[in-house]
N, C-alpha and C positions, 0 to 999 in steps of 0.2 A: 508641709513639705512632701513632695511626691517621692516615690521610689525609696521608701524608708522602712518598710515592714520586713523584719527578719524572723524566720522560724528557726531556732537553734535546738538541735537534739543532741543530748549527751547523757551518759550514764553517771556523770559526776555533777557536783554543784560547788557553791562557794565554800571553801574551807575556812574554819575558824582560825587556823594557823597553818604555817607551811606554804606550799606553792599557791600563789594567788593568780595564776595565769588566766583561768576562766573569769574570775571576778574582774581583773583588770581589762580583759577583752570586752566583756559586756559593758562595763562602765565607760570604756573608751568609745565603743559604738554609740552608746547613749549620748555621750558628750558631743559626738559628731552628727547628731540629729536623727539617729535611727530609733525605731521602736522595736523592742526585742521580746518575742515570746519564747520561753524556754520549756521544753519537755524533758524531764529528767526522772530517772528512777533512783537517784541517790537517796540514801536513807541511813542515817547514823549520827552519833554524837559529834563526829569530827566536822560536820557541816553546819552552817548557819541554818536556822529554821526559816521556812518560807515566809513566816510572818515578820521576820526582821528586815525583809526587803521592802522598803517603803516607796521606791521610785515609781512614779506614775507611768513611765515609759517602759517598764519591765514587767512582763506578765509571766507567771510560773504555772505550768500544768504538771502536777506530780503524777507519777505512775508507780503504783505499789506492786511489787513482784512477789507472788506467792512462792515462786521457786526459791527465792533467796531465803525466805522464812523457813521453808521446809529444809533446805540445805543446811542452814544454821543449826536447826534442831538435830539433824542427823549427825553433823560434824561434831557437835558437843556431847553426843551420847557416849556413855561409858564403853559400850561394846565396840562402837566404831573406832574410838580412840585406841583401844587395845588391838583391834584387827589392823589398823593403820600402822601402829608401831611394829607389829609382827611382820607385816608386808615389807616395811622398809628394811627391817633387819635381814629378811630372807632374800629380797629381790632388789636391793639398792642398786641404782643405775649410775654408771659413770657417763657424764655428758662430754661430748667433744668440745674441746676448748678452741676458740678461734685463734688464728696465728698471732694476732696482735694483742691477745689478752693473756697475761701471766697468771697462773693459778697458784697461790701460795698455800701454806699449810693450814691456814685458818678456815677456809671454806672452799669447796669445789663449786664452780659455776654451774648453775642450773637455771632453767626458765623460771624466773621469779614468780610469774603470774599463773603458771599452769593453765593456759588459756582455754583448754578444752572444757574445763569445769565451768567456764563462763558462757559456753555456747547455749545451754538450756535457758539461762537468764536472758541472753540476747534474743533468742527466738520468742520468749514470752514478751519481752519489751517491744519487739517488732509487732507482734499481733495486737497487743494492747494499745500501742501508739496508733495503729491503723483504725482501731475501734473508736478512740476518743477524738480523733481529728474530725472536725466538721467538714462535710462535703462542700465543694464549690467555694470555699474560702480561699482567696488568693493571697499569696505572699510574694513580695518582690524578690526575696532571697531565701533559699533553703540552705541551711548550714549544718553539716554533720561534723560535730566537734569530737576529735579524737577517734579511736578505732571503732568502738561500738556505735557512736553517733554517726560516723561516716557510712558504715554498713547499713544501718537502719534507714537513714535518710535516702541513700541510693535506692533502697528497695521500694520506698513509698513515693518517690518523687514523681512518678508518672501519674499518681492519683491526686497530686496537689498542684494546682495551677501556680506557676512561678516564672520568673524571668532569669534567675541566675542560681546555679547550684555550686556550693562551696564545700570543700572538705579542708580540715585543718588538723595539724599534728604538732605536738610539743616534742619534736625529735623522734627518733626511732631506735630500735635495738638490733635490727637485723643486718646492718651493713657488713659486719665482719663475717657473717654466715653466708652471704650471697656468693662469696668466692669459694666456699668449701662444701656447701650443701647443694644437692640437686633439688629440683623444684618440689618433689613430693616430700623431701625431708624438711624443707622450709615450711611447707603447709602443715606438716605433722607437728613441728616444734613451735611455730609461730603463726597459727591460723588467722588470728585477728589482724596482726601486722600485714600478713601477705594479702589477704582479701581487701583490706581497707586501703592499702597503698596502691593496689591495682585499679581502683575505681577511677574512671575518667570523669572529672568534674570540669566545670567551666573555669574554676579557679581553685588551685591547691595552695594552701598556706603551710609551709614547712618551716618550723623554727630552726634557726641556725644555732644549735647548742653544742656543736662539735661532734655530733653522731653521724655526720655525713648523709643527712637526709636528702640533700639535693642529688647525690650520686645514686641513692636508692631509687628515687623517682625517675632518674634518667635510665637506670637499668630496666625499670618497668615500662619504659617507652613513652613517658609523658612528654608533651610538648613544653619546652622551656618557657615559651611565651605565656603559658597558663599557670606558671609557678611563681609564687612570691617566696623567696628564701630570705628570711629576716630574723635577726636576734630578738629575744624578748625585750631587752632593755630594762632599765631600772625605774622604779616608781619614786621619783625624787620628792614628791609631796610628803612622804613619810619621814624624810631625813632631816628636815629643818627643826623639828621639835624634839627636845629631850624630855623623856618621861621617867618617872620613878619606876624602878624594877625591884624585884624581891630583895629584901635586906640580906637574906642568906647568900644570894648570888653576889651582891656587892661586897659582902664581907669576905667571900672567897677571893674575889678579884683584888681587894685591897691588901690582903695579908700575904699574897704570893708574888714572887718576883715576876713570873710569867704565867699568864692564863691563856690557854688555847681553847678554841671553840669549834664544834661542828654544828651545822644548822641544816637539817634535812629531815625528810620522812625516813623512819628507820626500816628500810627494806634492804634486801640482800645486795643489790647492785650498787648501793651507796657505799658499801664496804666500810662501815664504822669500825669493823674489826681491825682494819689497817690503821685507823687513827689510834686505836688503843695500843696496837703493837708499836707504833712510832712513839707514842707518849711514854710507854714503858721504857724505851731506850732513852728518851729525853730525861727521865727522872734520874738516870745514872749520871747524867751530865749536869743537871740542875735540879736538885731535890725540892727547891721551893717553887714548884710548878703545879698547875691544876688543869684538868681537862673538863670542860662543860659541854655536855651533849644535849643540844636542843632538838626536840622533836619526839615523835612517838610513832609506833607502827608495829608490824608483825615480827620484826627482828628484836624487839625490846628484851624478850626473855633470854635469847641467845647472847645478847650484849651483856646483860646482867651476869650470866654464867661465866663469860669470859673475864669480866671484871673481878668476880669472886675467885676465879682460877688463879689470877695474878695477884690477888690480895691488894687490889687498888681501890677499894670502896672509899677510903679516906682521901683519895687523890682525884677521883672522877665523880662528877655530879650529873645525873640525868634530870633534866627539868620537866620532861613531858612537853605537851603542846604549849607554845607561847604565841601570843598575837604577833603580827608582823612587826609592829613598832617595838614591842618588848624584845623581840629577837634582834632587831637592829641595835637596840640600846646595849644588849649584851655584847654584840659584835664590836660596837664602838669602843667599849671599855676593855676588850680583850687584846692580848699581845699579837695573836695571829689566828687566822681561820685555817682549818684543815679541810681538804677535799681530796679523797683518794678513791674516786668512783671507778667502776668498770665502765667501758664504752666511751664516756665523755665526762669531762669535769667543767664544761662551760655551763655551770649552774647559775640560777638566779643569785644565790649567795655569793658566788665568786664575782659576778658583775657588780653586786652591791658593795662588796669589799673593795673592789678596784675603784669604784666611785668615791668611797669614803676613805681611801688610802689606808685600808687595813691590810697588813701583809698577809700573804697566802702561801701555804705549803701544799703542793699538789704533785701529780704525776706528770712527767715530761712526755705527754702523749700528743702534743700538737694542738689539742682542742682549745686551749686558752691563750694562744699566742697573740690574739687580737687585743686582749685587755691586760695581760700580765707580762711584765718585763723583769729583768734582773733587779730593777729598782724597787719592785713591790712584791716579789715572790721568790720562793725557793722551790726548785723542781729536781726530781731525780727519776731515773728510769726504773721500772719495776724489775727487780731481780731478787735473788735469794738474800742479799744483804741490804735490801731497800730501806728497812726501818733504821738500821744503823747508819747508813749513808746520809739519809735525809735529816735525821735528828742532829747529826754533826753540823750539817749545813745550816740548819735552823738556828742553832746557838751562835754560830759565826755571824749569821745575818743579823740577829737581834742585838748582838754586842758591837756591831759596826756603827759607830756614832756618826759616820759620814754619809750614811745612806739617805736617799731622797725621801722627804716626808711630805711632799706636796700632793694634794688630792688630784686624782685623774678626772677632770671635768669633761672629757671628750666622750665619755661612755654614752652609748645609745640609750634613749629614754623610752618608756612605755608610750608617752604622748606621741613621740615620733613614729613608733611602730604603728599605733592605731590610726594616726593621720595618714600614713602611707597606705594601710589596708583600706581605710574608708574611701580615700581618693580612688583607689583601684576598683572598688566595688561600684562606685557611682559612675566611673568612666565606662565600665563594662555594661552596666545597666543602660546607659544612654546609647552605647553602641548596639546592644541587642534590640533596643526600641527602634533605632533607625533601620536595622536590618529587617525587622518584622514589618515595618511600614513599607519598605521597598518591596518585600515579598507579597504583601497584600495588594499593593497598587498594581502589580503586574498580573494579578489573577484575572481570568476572563470575566467580563461583566462588571469590573470595578473601575 
């Protein structure tokens, strides 16, 4: 099949658990007849090993970054830890809170990624990528996946023969700040978002996850005709099978009247602290309840400290990373999913919960209106009394025997997403080919 070679560059890879967006994207492209070469610098226990990818149409070129190794050693050194703690105590910084984000007592919003620390790694990744790519090898599509991938691919695309240049993003975090920060403040706080979202590509794929990515691209002056604004969708192939899960988890679910679950990477903006606050209020209304926190990440220690602070270790279980199917199995058996994120709550977990008809408790921020209704969710506005208000609503909802319990089968699927994207890629490749033919036929001497 012609026009089917894709070179995709990303600083991430297929996760063992949690967000499966890159995995689903690559497998969806392969299913639609594309051959994909992935250049990645991802390295860690949270990723699948490259040897685990057996598909003959997927090639992986690993790039190992010395800067990451050096940074890891420096970060973990005793002296640096002491100096970092001293610096934070002396020069802690208050960040400006966007108008539509309420900052409660548990945590003050800050740039979760501290992106300038990633710039050195990005530069090394860029240089090493240019060195390993073979000259004069042509790809039909160059694809910069997420911020780092987009910046690097844009930098090297003039060196690699290709027909179509794509950038793609799983949402954005800068929409609330566009209205209150000047240009240089945006660059200072969010350099990777700013420079990657500014790139002019033949096709920009922005996931509709409630973070207003389409409005960000519009603000940066991109042509709407070159944008696909589309939800992730659900991977329904994983829903048909029931699998056995940890006996301890099933024991927790069976012995409690209500079991609540969060399913996400443990990072600041996912706001697992809010779930703990809500659950603490729920326990006063229904003591036979338990919260299961699925996932792992840099916020794990802070979450454990908060659990200890409230003496909830007997009522809250942290599972660590679980496979996608195991996570779904926990969700299927839970009473309700919690999602109280900053920015947007249109997460993969919420879409999956809507498809499986698992009730959801979330923030009334407008991001989930396309999949959640009064029949399958409880919502409240962020305020000082948020935890108390939504916990009361949750109990009323769960004790309402008349609520609709039918599954939402209208949810957008990953197959639909990838079929739409694949169709658009082929359409644009054919259009570019016709344009090139016309241009060549009008040259003198042809």
